[in-house]
mmCIF file of the N, C-alpha and C atoms, coordinates in Angstrom:
data_MODEL
# 
_entry.id   MODEL 
# 
loop_
_atom_site.group_PDB 
_atom_site.id 
_atom_site.type_symbol 
_atom_site.label_atom_id 
_atom_site.label_alt_id 
_atom_site.label_comp_id 
_atom_site.label_asym_id 
_atom_site.label_entity_id 
_atom_site.label_seq_id 
_atom_site.pdbx_PDB_ins_code 
_atom_site.Cartn_x 
_atom_site.Cartn_y 
_atom_site.Cartn_z 
_atom_site.occupancy 
_atom_site.B_iso_or_equiv 
_atom_site.pdbx_formal_charge 
_atom_site.auth_seq_id 
_atom_site.auth_comp_id 
_atom_site.auth_asym_id 
_atom_site.auth_atom_id 
_atom_site.pdbx_PDB_model_num 
ATOM 1   N N  . MET A 1 1  ? -27.555 253.092 39.081 1.00 0.00 ? 1  MET A N  1 
ATOM 2   C CA . MET A 1 1  ? -28.860 252.862 38.751 1.00 0.00 ? 1  MET A CA 1 
ATOM 3   C C  . MET A 1 1  ? -29.294 253.155 37.370 1.00 0.00 ? 1  MET A C  1 
ATOM 4   N N  . PRO A 1 2  ? -29.699 252.412 36.430 1.00 0.00 ? 2  PRO A N  1 
ATOM 5   C CA . PRO A 1 2  ? -29.864 252.856 35.076 1.00 0.00 ? 2  PRO A CA 1 
ATOM 6   C C  . PRO A 1 2  ? -31.126 253.622 34.949 1.00 0.00 ? 2  PRO A C  1 
ATOM 7   N N  . GLU A 1 3  ? -32.124 253.693 35.669 1.00 0.00 ? 3  GLU A N  1 
ATOM 8   C CA . GLU A 1 3  ? -33.340 254.407 35.444 1.00 0.00 ? 3  GLU A CA 1 
ATOM 9   C C  . GLU A 1 3  ? -33.154 255.926 36.124 1.00 0.00 ? 3  GLU A C  1 
ATOM 10  N N  . ILE A 1 4  ? -33.652 256.829 35.467 1.00 0.00 ? 4  ILE A N  1 
ATOM 11  C CA . ILE A 1 4  ? -33.510 258.205 35.912 1.00 0.00 ? 4  ILE A CA 1 
ATOM 12  C C  . ILE A 1 4  ? -34.869 258.957 35.673 1.00 0.00 ? 4  ILE A C  1 
ATOM 13  N N  . LYS A 1 5  ? -35.347 259.757 36.493 1.00 0.00 ? 5  LYS A N  1 
ATOM 14  C CA . LYS A 1 5  ? -36.518 260.464 36.185 1.00 0.00 ? 5  LYS A CA 1 
ATOM 15  C C  . LYS A 1 5  ? -36.205 261.926 35.820 1.00 0.00 ? 5  LYS A C  1 
ATOM 16  N N  . THR A 1 6  ? -36.906 262.451 34.890 1.00 0.00 ? 6  THR A N  1 
ATOM 17  C CA . THR A 1 6  ? -36.717 263.974 34.359 1.00 0.00 ? 6  THR A CA 1 
ATOM 18  C C  . THR A 1 6  ? -37.890 264.560 34.377 1.00 0.00 ? 6  THR A C  1 
ATOM 19  N N  . GLU A 1 7  ? -38.103 265.771 34.902 1.00 0.00 ? 7  GLU A N  1 
ATOM 20  C CA . GLU A 1 7  ? -39.195 266.493 34.697 1.00 0.00 ? 7  GLU A CA 1 
ATOM 21  C C  . GLU A 1 7  ? -39.535 266.998 33.438 1.00 0.00 ? 7  GLU A C  1 
ATOM 22  N N  . VAL A 1 8  ? -40.684 266.823 32.931 1.00 0.00 ? 8  VAL A N  1 
ATOM 23  C CA . VAL A 1 8  ? -41.019 267.319 31.583 1.00 0.00 ? 8  VAL A CA 1 
ATOM 24  C C  . VAL A 1 8  ? -42.304 268.112 31.567 1.00 0.00 ? 8  VAL A C  1 
ATOM 25  N N  . LYS A 1 9  ? -42.575 268.922 30.519 1.00 0.00 ? 9  LYS A N  1 
ATOM 26  C CA . LYS A 1 9  ? -43.736 269.648 30.237 1.00 0.00 ? 9  LYS A CA 1 
ATOM 27  C C  . LYS A 1 9  ? -44.400 268.959 29.001 1.00 0.00 ? 9  LYS A C  1 
ATOM 28  N N  . THR A 1 10 ? -45.645 268.827 28.966 1.00 0.00 ? 10 THR A N  1 
ATOM 29  C CA . THR A 1 10 ? -46.285 268.137 27.851 1.00 0.00 ? 10 THR A CA 1 
ATOM 30  C C  . THR A 1 10 ? -47.298 269.227 27.187 1.00 0.00 ? 10 THR A C  1 
ATOM 31  N N  . TYR A 1 11 ? -47.134 269.223 25.784 1.00 0.00 ? 11 TYR A N  1 
ATOM 32  C CA . TYR A 1 11 ? -48.010 269.939 24.981 1.00 0.00 ? 11 TYR A CA 1 
ATOM 33  C C  . TYR A 1 11 ? -48.665 269.029 24.051 1.00 0.00 ? 11 TYR A C  1 
ATOM 34  N N  . GLU A 1 12 ? -50.042 269.564 23.635 1.00 0.00 ? 12 GLU A N  1 
ATOM 35  C CA . GLU A 1 12 ? -50.720 268.924 22.622 1.00 0.00 ? 12 GLU A CA 1 
ATOM 36  C C  . GLU A 1 12 ? -50.572 269.636 21.347 1.00 0.00 ? 12 GLU A C  1 
ATOM 37  N N  . VAL A 1 13 ? -50.363 268.964 20.313 1.00 0.00 ? 13 VAL A N  1 
ATOM 38  C CA . VAL A 1 13 ? -50.040 269.675 18.937 1.00 0.00 ? 13 VAL A CA 1 
ATOM 39  C C  . VAL A 1 13 ? -51.468 269.313 18.228 1.00 0.00 ? 13 VAL A C  1 
ATOM 40  N N  . ASP A 1 14 ? -51.973 270.378 17.742 1.00 0.00 ? 14 ASP A N  1 
ATOM 41  C CA . ASP A 1 14 ? -53.378 270.147 17.021 1.00 0.00 ? 14 ASP A CA 1 
ATOM 42  C C  . ASP A 1 14 ? -53.261 271.023 15.761 1.00 0.00 ? 14 ASP A C  1 
ATOM 43  N N  . TYR A 1 15 ? -54.228 270.686 14.707 1.00 0.00 ? 15 TYR A N  1 
ATOM 44  C CA . TYR A 1 15 ? -54.291 271.195 13.440 1.00 0.00 ? 15 TYR A CA 1 
ATOM 45  C C  . TYR A 1 15 ? -55.284 271.868 13.257 1.00 0.00 ? 15 TYR A C  1 
ATOM 46  N N  . ARG A 1 16 ? -55.387 273.292 13.079 1.00 0.00 ? 16 ARG A N  1 
ATOM 47  C CA . ARG A 1 16 ? -56.530 274.163 12.724 1.00 0.00 ? 16 ARG A CA 1 
ATOM 48  C C  . ARG A 1 16 ? -56.893 274.120 11.189 1.00 0.00 ? 16 ARG A C  1 
ATOM 49  N N  . CYS A 1 17 ? -58.121 273.896 11.007 1.00 0.00 ? 17 CYS A N  1 
ATOM 50  C CA . CYS A 1 17 ? -58.590 273.838 9.529  1.00 0.00 ? 17 CYS A CA 1 
ATOM 51  C C  . CYS A 1 17 ? -58.036 275.026 8.894  1.00 0.00 ? 17 CYS A C  1 
ATOM 52  N N  . PRO A 1 18 ? -57.341 274.886 7.772  1.00 0.00 ? 18 PRO A N  1 
ATOM 53  C CA . PRO A 1 18 ? -56.945 276.051 7.030  1.00 0.00 ? 18 PRO A CA 1 
ATOM 54  C C  . PRO A 1 18 ? -58.013 276.674 6.166  1.00 0.00 ? 18 PRO A C  1 
ATOM 55  N N  . ARG A 1 19 ? -59.001 276.027 6.011  1.00 0.00 ? 19 ARG A N  1 
ATOM 56  C CA . ARG A 1 19 ? -60.143 276.632 5.074  1.00 0.00 ? 19 ARG A CA 1 
ATOM 57  C C  . ARG A 1 19 ? -61.132 277.296 6.106  1.00 0.00 ? 19 ARG A C  1 
ATOM 58  N N  . CYS A 1 20 ? -61.677 276.919 7.110  1.00 0.00 ? 20 CYS A N  1 
ATOM 59  C CA . CYS A 1 20 ? -62.629 277.667 7.925  1.00 0.00 ? 20 CYS A CA 1 
ATOM 60  C C  . CYS A 1 20 ? -61.999 278.335 9.194  1.00 0.00 ? 20 CYS A C  1 
ATOM 61  N N  . SER A 1 21 ? -60.741 277.925 9.638  1.00 0.00 ? 21 SER A N  1 
ATOM 62  C CA . SER A 1 21 ? -60.100 278.440 10.652 1.00 0.00 ? 21 SER A CA 1 
ATOM 63  C C  . SER A 1 21 ? -60.923 278.473 11.987 1.00 0.00 ? 21 SER A C  1 
ATOM 64  N N  . GLU A 1 22 ? -61.936 277.401 12.046 1.00 0.00 ? 22 GLU A N  1 
ATOM 65  C CA . GLU A 1 22 ? -62.748 277.233 13.313 1.00 0.00 ? 22 GLU A CA 1 
ATOM 66  C C  . GLU A 1 22 ? -62.543 275.927 13.790 1.00 0.00 ? 22 GLU A C  1 
ATOM 67  N N  . GLY A 1 23 ? -62.636 274.982 12.931 1.00 0.00 ? 23 GLY A N  1 
ATOM 68  C CA . GLY A 1 23 ? -62.645 273.653 13.355 1.00 0.00 ? 23 GLY A CA 1 
ATOM 69  C C  . GLY A 1 23 ? -61.103 273.116 13.280 1.00 0.00 ? 23 GLY A C  1 
ATOM 70  N N  . PHE A 1 24 ? -60.962 271.982 13.755 1.00 0.00 ? 24 PHE A N  1 
ATOM 71  C CA . PHE A 1 24 ? -59.709 271.111 13.832 1.00 0.00 ? 24 PHE A CA 1 
ATOM 72  C C  . PHE A 1 24 ? -59.827 269.929 13.043 1.00 0.00 ? 24 PHE A C  1 
ATOM 73  N N  . LEU A 1 25 ? -58.657 269.537 12.300 1.00 0.00 ? 25 LEU A N  1 
ATOM 74  C CA . LEU A 1 25 ? -58.722 268.298 11.613 1.00 0.00 ? 25 LEU A CA 1 
ATOM 75  C C  . LEU A 1 25 ? -58.660 267.094 12.536 1.00 0.00 ? 25 LEU A C  1 
ATOM 76  N N  . ARG A 1 26 ? -59.414 266.083 12.390 1.00 0.00 ? 26 ARG A N  1 
ATOM 77  C CA . ARG A 1 26 ? -59.508 264.977 13.149 1.00 0.00 ? 26 ARG A CA 1 
ATOM 78  C C  . ARG A 1 26 ? -59.497 263.639 12.092 1.00 0.00 ? 26 ARG A C  1 
ATOM 79  N N  . HIS A 1 27 ? -59.048 262.547 12.740 1.00 0.00 ? 27 HIS A N  1 
ATOM 80  C CA . HIS A 1 27 ? -58.683 261.297 11.963 1.00 0.00 ? 27 HIS A CA 1 
ATOM 81  C C  . HIS A 1 27 ? -60.059 260.911 11.420 1.00 0.00 ? 27 HIS A C  1 
ATOM 82  N N  . ALA A 1 28 ? -60.156 260.448 10.288 1.00 0.00 ? 28 ALA A N  1 
ATOM 83  C CA . ALA A 1 28 ? -61.302 259.992 9.689  1.00 0.00 ? 28 ALA A CA 1 
ATOM 84  C C  . ALA A 1 28 ? -61.165 258.842 8.654  1.00 0.00 ? 28 ALA A C  1 
ATOM 85  N N  . GLY A 1 29 ? -61.593 257.744 9.110  1.00 0.00 ? 29 GLY A N  1 
ATOM 86  C CA . GLY A 1 29 ? -61.428 256.512 8.146  1.00 0.00 ? 29 GLY A CA 1 
ATOM 87  C C  . GLY A 1 29 ? -60.114 255.747 8.471  1.00 0.00 ? 29 GLY A C  1 
ATOM 88  N N  . PRO A 1 30 ? -59.970 254.825 7.752  1.00 0.00 ? 30 PRO A N  1 
ATOM 89  C CA . PRO A 1 30 ? -58.904 253.651 7.962  1.00 0.00 ? 30 PRO A CA 1 
ATOM 90  C C  . PRO A 1 30 ? -57.444 254.465 7.701  1.00 0.00 ? 30 PRO A C  1 
ATOM 91  N N  . ILE A 1 31 ? -56.526 254.016 8.386  1.00 0.00 ? 31 ILE A N  1 
ATOM 92  C CA . ILE A 1 31 ? -55.172 254.372 8.134  1.00 0.00 ? 31 ILE A CA 1 
ATOM 93  C C  . ILE A 1 31 ? -54.672 253.735 6.690  1.00 0.00 ? 31 ILE A C  1 
ATOM 94  N N  . LEU A 1 32 ? -54.078 254.499 5.825  1.00 0.00 ? 32 LEU A N  1 
ATOM 95  C CA . LEU A 1 32 ? -53.554 253.937 4.444  1.00 0.00 ? 32 LEU A CA 1 
ATOM 96  C C  . LEU A 1 32 ? -52.154 253.476 4.761  1.00 0.00 ? 32 LEU A C  1 
ATOM 97  N N  . THR A 1 33 ? -52.290 252.314 4.340  1.00 0.00 ? 33 THR A N  1 
ATOM 98  C CA . THR A 1 33 ? -50.870 251.423 4.649  1.00 0.00 ? 33 THR A CA 1 
ATOM 99  C C  . THR A 1 33 ? -49.757 251.651 3.659  1.00 0.00 ? 33 THR A C  1 
ATOM 100 N N  . SER A 1 34 ? -49.553 252.863 3.302  1.00 0.00 ? 34 SER A N  1 
ATOM 101 C CA . SER A 1 34 ? -48.374 253.081 2.455  1.00 0.00 ? 34 SER A CA 1 
ATOM 102 C C  . SER A 1 34 ? -47.225 253.172 3.330  1.00 0.00 ? 34 SER A C  1 
ATOM 103 N N  . TYR A 1 35 ? -46.063 253.606 2.918  1.00 0.00 ? 35 TYR A N  1 
ATOM 104 C CA . TYR A 1 35 ? -44.872 253.763 3.522  1.00 0.00 ? 35 TYR A CA 1 
ATOM 105 C C  . TYR A 1 35 ? -44.243 255.249 3.364  1.00 0.00 ? 35 TYR A C  1 
ATOM 106 N N  . PRO A 1 36 ? -44.478 256.058 4.290  1.00 0.00 ? 36 PRO A N  1 
ATOM 107 C CA . PRO A 1 36 ? -44.912 255.840 5.779  1.00 0.00 ? 36 PRO A CA 1 
ATOM 108 C C  . PRO A 1 36 ? -46.535 255.807 5.732  1.00 0.00 ? 36 PRO A C  1 
ATOM 109 N N  . PRO A 1 37 ? -47.117 255.274 6.808  1.00 0.00 ? 37 PRO A N  1 
ATOM 110 C CA . PRO A 1 37 ? -48.533 255.264 6.907  1.00 0.00 ? 37 PRO A CA 1 
ATOM 111 C C  . PRO A 1 37 ? -49.154 256.638 6.668  1.00 0.00 ? 37 PRO A C  1 
ATOM 112 N N  . GLN A 1 38 ? -50.328 256.807 6.148  1.00 0.00 ? 38 GLN A N  1 
ATOM 113 C CA . GLN A 1 38 ? -51.119 258.106 5.833  1.00 0.00 ? 38 GLN A CA 1 
ATOM 114 C C  . GLN A 1 38 ? -52.249 258.090 6.723  1.00 0.00 ? 38 GLN A C  1 
ATOM 115 N N  . TYR A 1 39 ? -52.663 259.128 7.455  1.00 0.00 ? 39 TYR A N  1 
ATOM 116 C CA . TYR A 1 39 ? -53.809 259.285 8.140  1.00 0.00 ? 39 TYR A CA 1 
ATOM 117 C C  . TYR A 1 39 ? -54.732 260.334 7.657  1.00 0.00 ? 39 TYR A C  1 
ATOM 118 N N  . PRO A 1 40 ? -55.827 259.815 6.983  1.00 0.00 ? 40 PRO A N  1 
ATOM 119 C CA . PRO A 1 40 ? -56.814 260.907 6.420  1.00 0.00 ? 40 PRO A CA 1 
ATOM 120 C C  . PRO A 1 40 ? -57.493 261.651 7.696  1.00 0.00 ? 40 PRO A C  1 
ATOM 121 N N  . HIS A 1 41 ? -57.629 262.988 7.475  1.00 0.00 ? 41 HIS A N  1 
ATOM 122 C CA . HIS A 1 41 ? -58.304 263.770 8.494  1.00 0.00 ? 41 HIS A CA 1 
ATOM 123 C C  . HIS A 1 41 ? -59.331 264.533 7.762  1.00 0.00 ? 41 HIS A C  1 
ATOM 124 N N  . ILE A 1 42 ? -60.300 265.011 8.483  1.00 0.00 ? 42 ILE A N  1 
ATOM 125 C CA . ILE A 1 42 ? -61.506 265.845 8.092  1.00 0.00 ? 42 ILE A CA 1 
ATOM 126 C C  . ILE A 1 42 ? -61.770 266.884 9.198  1.00 0.00 ? 42 ILE A C  1 
ATOM 127 N N  . CYS A 1 43 ? -62.187 268.013 8.662  1.00 0.00 ? 43 CYS A N  1 
ATOM 128 C CA . CYS A 1 43 ? -62.486 269.178 9.582  1.00 0.00 ? 43 CYS A CA 1 
ATOM 129 C C  . CYS A 1 43 ? -63.572 268.818 10.538 1.00 0.00 ? 43 CYS A C  1 
ATOM 130 N N  . ASN A 1 44 ? -63.660 269.102 11.914 1.00 0.00 ? 44 ASN A N  1 
ATOM 131 C CA . ASN A 1 44 ? -64.783 268.722 12.736 1.00 0.00 ? 44 ASN A CA 1 
ATOM 132 C C  . ASN A 1 44 ? -65.657 269.825 12.763 1.00 0.00 ? 44 ASN A C  1 
ATOM 133 N N  . ASN A 1 45 ? -65.698 270.854 12.087 1.00 0.00 ? 45 ASN A N  1 
ATOM 134 C CA . ASN A 1 45 ? -66.531 271.956 11.982 1.00 0.00 ? 45 ASN A CA 1 
ATOM 135 C C  . ASN A 1 45 ? -67.732 271.349 11.053 1.00 0.00 ? 45 ASN A C  1 
ATOM 136 N N  . PRO A 1 46 ? -69.025 271.293 11.417 1.00 0.00 ? 46 PRO A N  1 
ATOM 137 C CA . PRO A 1 46 ? -70.111 270.727 10.636 1.00 0.00 ? 46 PRO A CA 1 
ATOM 138 C C  . PRO A 1 46 ? -70.366 271.422 9.187  1.00 0.00 ? 46 PRO A C  1 
ATOM 139 N N  . ASP A 1 47 ? -69.997 272.845 9.253  1.00 0.00 ? 47 ASP A N  1 
ATOM 140 C CA . ASP A 1 47 ? -70.202 273.604 8.065  1.00 0.00 ? 47 ASP A CA 1 
ATOM 141 C C  . ASP A 1 47 ? -69.032 273.402 7.045  1.00 0.00 ? 47 ASP A C  1 
ATOM 142 N N  . CYS A 1 48 ? -68.016 272.641 7.545  1.00 0.00 ? 48 CYS A N  1 
ATOM 143 C CA . CYS A 1 48 ? -66.918 272.552 6.578  1.00 0.00 ? 48 CYS A CA 1 
ATOM 144 C C  . CYS A 1 48 ? -66.579 271.168 6.205  1.00 0.00 ? 48 CYS A C  1 
ATOM 145 N N  . ASP A 1 49 ? -66.153 270.848 5.005  1.00 0.00 ? 49 ASP A N  1 
ATOM 146 C CA . ASP A 1 49 ? -65.858 269.604 4.699  1.00 0.00 ? 49 ASP A CA 1 
ATOM 147 C C  . ASP A 1 49 ? -64.487 269.423 4.028  1.00 0.00 ? 49 ASP A C  1 
ATOM 148 N N  . TYR A 1 50 ? -63.550 270.110 4.754  1.00 0.00 ? 50 TYR A N  1 
ATOM 149 C CA . TYR A 1 50 ? -62.072 270.010 4.236  1.00 0.00 ? 50 TYR A CA 1 
ATOM 150 C C  . TYR A 1 50 ? -61.491 268.750 4.588  1.00 0.00 ? 50 TYR A C  1 
ATOM 151 N N  . HIS A 1 51 ? -60.851 268.256 3.713  1.00 0.00 ? 51 HIS A N  1 
ATOM 152 C CA . HIS A 1 51 ? -60.069 267.003 4.026  1.00 0.00 ? 51 HIS A CA 1 
ATOM 153 C C  . HIS A 1 51 ? -58.536 267.207 3.822  1.00 0.00 ? 51 HIS A C  1 
ATOM 154 N N  . GLU A 1 52 ? -57.537 266.419 4.410  1.00 0.00 ? 52 GLU A N  1 
ATOM 155 C CA . GLU A 1 52 ? -56.268 266.400 4.235  1.00 0.00 ? 52 GLU A CA 1 
ATOM 156 C C  . GLU A 1 52 ? -55.575 265.061 4.779  1.00 0.00 ? 52 GLU A C  1 
ATOM 157 N N  . THR A 1 53 ? -54.552 264.705 4.312  1.00 0.00 ? 53 THR A N  1 
ATOM 158 C CA . THR A 1 53 ? -54.022 263.538 4.685  1.00 0.00 ? 53 THR A CA 1 
ATOM 159 C C  . THR A 1 53 ? -52.479 263.820 5.110  1.00 0.00 ? 53 THR A C  1 
ATOM 160 N N  . PHE A 1 54 ? -52.301 263.220 6.217  1.00 0.00 ? 54 PHE A N  1 
ATOM 161 C CA . PHE A 1 54 ? -50.977 263.563 7.034  1.00 0.00 ? 54 PHE A CA 1 
ATOM 162 C C  . PHE A 1 54 ? -50.077 262.285 7.340  1.00 0.00 ? 54 PHE A C  1 
ATOM 163 N N  . ASN A 1 55 ? -48.856 262.358 7.635  1.00 0.00 ? 55 ASN A N  1 
ATOM 164 C CA . ASN A 1 55 ? -47.988 261.294 8.093  1.00 0.00 ? 55 ASN A CA 1 
ATOM 165 C C  . ASN A 1 55 ? -48.310 261.030 9.564  1.00 0.00 ? 55 ASN A C  1 
ATOM 166 N N  . ARG A 1 56 ? -49.034 261.674 10.262 1.00 0.00 ? 56 ARG A N  1 
ATOM 167 C CA . ARG A 1 56 ? -49.299 261.617 11.677 1.00 0.00 ? 56 ARG A CA 1 
ATOM 168 C C  . ARG A 1 56 ? -50.724 261.795 12.010 1.00 0.00 ? 56 ARG A C  1 
ATOM 169 N N  . ASN A 1 57 ? -51.217 261.326 13.217 1.00 0.00 ? 57 ASN A N  1 
ATOM 170 C CA . ASN A 1 57 ? -52.568 261.586 13.456 1.00 0.00 ? 57 ASN A CA 1 
ATOM 171 C C  . ASN A 1 57 ? -52.657 262.731 14.476 1.00 0.00 ? 57 ASN A C  1 
ATOM 172 N N  . TYR A 1 58 ? -53.418 263.660 14.187 1.00 0.00 ? 58 TYR A N  1 
ATOM 173 C CA . TYR A 1 58 ? -53.689 264.870 15.125 1.00 0.00 ? 58 TYR A CA 1 
ATOM 174 C C  . TYR A 1 58 ? -54.832 264.404 15.896 1.00 0.00 ? 58 TYR A C  1 
ATOM 175 N N  . PRO A 1 59 ? -55.001 265.159 17.066 1.00 0.00 ? 59 PRO A N  1 
ATOM 176 C CA . PRO A 1 59 ? -53.820 265.797 17.934 1.00 0.00 ? 59 PRO A CA 1 
ATOM 177 C C  . PRO A 1 59 ? -52.866 264.662 18.469 1.00 0.00 ? 59 PRO A C  1 
ATOM 178 N N  . TYR A 1 60 ? -51.489 265.163 18.735 1.00 0.00 ? 60 TYR A N  1 
ATOM 179 C CA . TYR A 1 60 ? -50.654 264.302 19.353 1.00 0.00 ? 60 TYR A CA 1 
ATOM 180 C C  . TYR A 1 60 ? -49.811 265.157 20.450 1.00 0.00 ? 60 TYR A C  1 
ATOM 181 N N  . LEU A 1 61 ? -49.195 264.358 21.246 1.00 0.00 ? 61 LEU A N  1 
ATOM 182 C CA . LEU A 1 61 ? -48.487 264.944 22.526 1.00 0.00 ? 61 LEU A CA 1 
ATOM 183 C C  . LEU A 1 61 ? -47.036 264.863 22.301 1.00 0.00 ? 61 LEU A C  1 
ATOM 184 N N  . VAL A 1 62 ? -46.455 266.159 22.617 1.00 0.00 ? 62 VAL A N  1 
ATOM 185 C CA . VAL A 1 62 ? -44.907 266.084 22.767 1.00 0.00 ? 62 VAL A CA 1 
ATOM 186 C C  . VAL A 1 62 ? -44.457 266.517 24.121 1.00 0.00 ? 62 VAL A C  1 
ATOM 187 N N  . THR A 1 63 ? -43.312 266.172 24.479 1.00 0.00 ? 63 THR A N  1 
ATOM 188 C CA . THR A 1 63 ? -42.790 266.656 25.756 1.00 0.00 ? 63 THR A CA 1 
ATOM 189 C C  . THR A 1 63 ? -41.431 267.483 25.700 1.00 0.00 ? 63 THR A C  1 
ATOM 190 N N  . GLU A 1 64 ? -41.308 268.365 26.561 1.00 0.00 ? 64 GLU A N  1 
ATOM 191 C CA . GLU A 1 64 ? -40.178 269.097 26.527 1.00 0.00 ? 64 GLU A CA 1 
ATOM 192 C C  . GLU A 1 64 ? -39.357 268.934 27.997 1.00 0.00 ? 64 GLU A C  1 
ATOM 193 N N  . ILE A 1 65 ? -38.195 268.870 27.990 1.00 0.00 ? 65 ILE A N  1 
ATOM 194 C CA . ILE A 1 65 ? -37.470 268.661 29.331 1.00 0.00 ? 65 ILE A CA 1 
ATOM 195 C C  . ILE A 1 65 ? -37.439 269.997 30.027 1.00 0.00 ? 65 ILE A C  1 
ATOM 196 N N  . ILE A 1 66 ? -37.953 270.133 31.204 1.00 0.00 ? 66 ILE A N  1 
ATOM 197 C CA . ILE A 1 66 ? -37.976 271.357 31.862 1.00 0.00 ? 66 ILE A CA 1 
ATOM 198 C C  . ILE A 1 66 ? -36.729 271.701 32.588 1.00 0.00 ? 66 ILE A C  1 
ATOM 199 N N  . GLU A 1 67 ? -36.132 270.762 33.188 1.00 0.00 ? 67 GLU A N  1 
ATOM 200 C CA . GLU A 1 67 ? -34.780 270.851 33.834 1.00 0.00 ? 67 GLU A CA 1 
ATOM 201 C C  . GLU A 1 67 ? -34.150 269.527 33.988 1.00 0.00 ? 67 GLU A C  1 
ATOM 202 N N  . ASP A 1 68 ? -32.858 269.522 33.687 1.00 0.00 ? 68 ASP A N  1 
ATOM 203 C CA . ASP A 1 68 ? -32.352 268.159 33.966 1.00 0.00 ? 68 ASP A CA 1 
ATOM 204 C C  . ASP A 1 68 ? -31.691 268.202 35.463 1.00 0.00 ? 68 ASP A C  1 
ATOM 205 N N  . ASN A 1 69 ? -32.678 267.661 36.411 1.00 0.00 ? 69 ASN A N  1 
ATOM 206 C CA . ASN A 1 69 ? -32.312 267.809 37.792 1.00 0.00 ? 69 ASN A CA 1 
ATOM 207 C C  . ASN A 1 69 ? -31.524 266.665 38.147 1.00 0.00 ? 69 ASN A C  1 
ATOM 208 N N  . GLY A 1 70 ? -31.235 265.490 37.366 1.00 0.00 ? 70 GLY A N  1 
ATOM 209 C CA . GLY A 1 70 ? -30.308 264.513 37.754 1.00 0.00 ? 70 GLY A CA 1 
ATOM 210 C C  . GLY A 1 70 ? -30.827 263.633 38.858 1.00 0.00 ? 70 GLY A C  1 
ATOM 211 N N  . ASN A 1 71 ? -32.242 263.611 39.033 1.00 0.00 ? 71 ASN A N  1 
ATOM 212 C CA . ASN A 1 71 ? -32.876 262.649 40.082 1.00 0.00 ? 71 ASN A CA 1 
ATOM 213 C C  . ASN A 1 71 ? -32.614 261.218 39.430 1.00 0.00 ? 71 ASN A C  1 
ATOM 214 N N  . GLN A 1 72 ? -32.148 260.483 40.512 1.00 0.00 ? 72 GLN A N  1 
ATOM 215 C CA . GLN A 1 72 ? -32.029 259.052 40.147 1.00 0.00 ? 72 GLN A CA 1 
ATOM 216 C C  . GLN A 1 72 ? -32.928 258.121 40.977 1.00 0.00 ? 72 GLN A C  1 
ATOM 217 N N  . ASP A 1 73 ? -34.261 258.627 41.176 1.00 0.00 ? 73 ASP A N  1 
ATOM 218 C CA . ASP A 1 73 ? -35.002 257.844 41.897 1.00 0.00 ? 73 ASP A CA 1 
ATOM 219 C C  . ASP A 1 73 ? -35.752 256.572 41.082 1.00 0.00 ? 73 ASP A C  1 
# 
């Protein structure tokens, strides 16, 4: 059977604002169509106007295998 199931743990990766340390950077505006694409972000703290551009969109999810239990369901 070609499909297997593996138990994973999911994490959210976020980016805390380096200027105010209170807010988080959130996608703001259109994606820049460079190679690779660029994602402009702005701090979501209303008292801060920090901007930064990344190669990915924050927040994002990552998974980590908990255990390779070999289930073939």
